[in-house]
N, C-alpha and C positions, 0 to 999 in steps of 0.2 A: 774338457769340453770346449769347443771353439765358440766364438761369439755368435757365429751363424747358427750353431746348434741350439743355443740358448734363446734365440729369438722366438717369442711367442710362449715361452714357458716361464713359470714363476718359480724361482728357487728360493727356499727359505734362507733367511739371513742367519739363522741360529745354527751353530755347529753342534752336532750330537755324536758322541762316541760310544760304541758298545764294546765293552771289554769281553773278549772271548775266553781267555785263559790268563791266569796270574799264578806264578809259582817261583820257587827258588831252586836253582840247579847247583848242587854242591860238588865241587871238585877243586883241587889245588891248581892254580895257574898264575902266571906272572903278568903284571901290568906295569906300564911306564907312566909315572905322573911327574909333572914339573914341580920343582920346589920353589922357594922364594927367589932364588937367583935364575929361575927359568931353565934349570938344568934337569934333564930327565933322570929320575931315580927308579930303579927296578924294585918292585914290591910284590910279595906273594899274597894272593887273595884266595879265599876258600869257597866263595859262593858268587853266583851271578843271578840277580833278580831278572825274571823274564815276564813280560807282559805283552800280549798280542790282542789287537782289537781292530775294529773297522770304523770308518767315518760314515755316518748316515747322512745322506743328502735327500731332502724332500723336494720333489718336483711335481708341480701341478700339471698333469697331462689331460685335464678335462676338456681343453679346447682342442679343436681339430687344427693341427699345426702342420705346415709344409716345411720340413727341415731341409729340403734340397734347394729351396728358392729364397 
């Protein structure tokens, strides 16, 4: 949102996140992780944690605001 669009609106300073889904996907796959010498090592993993959510932003629209000017 641009600065002009926020003019006249009050946005809450507090961040709120709503988690929609949280699960673990199981399958064998390779990942590359750096070791102590910063060299990539191939490693097999068996699962991937998955989490999806949205950020809630509270905006006070009770005032009559002209967003275009």
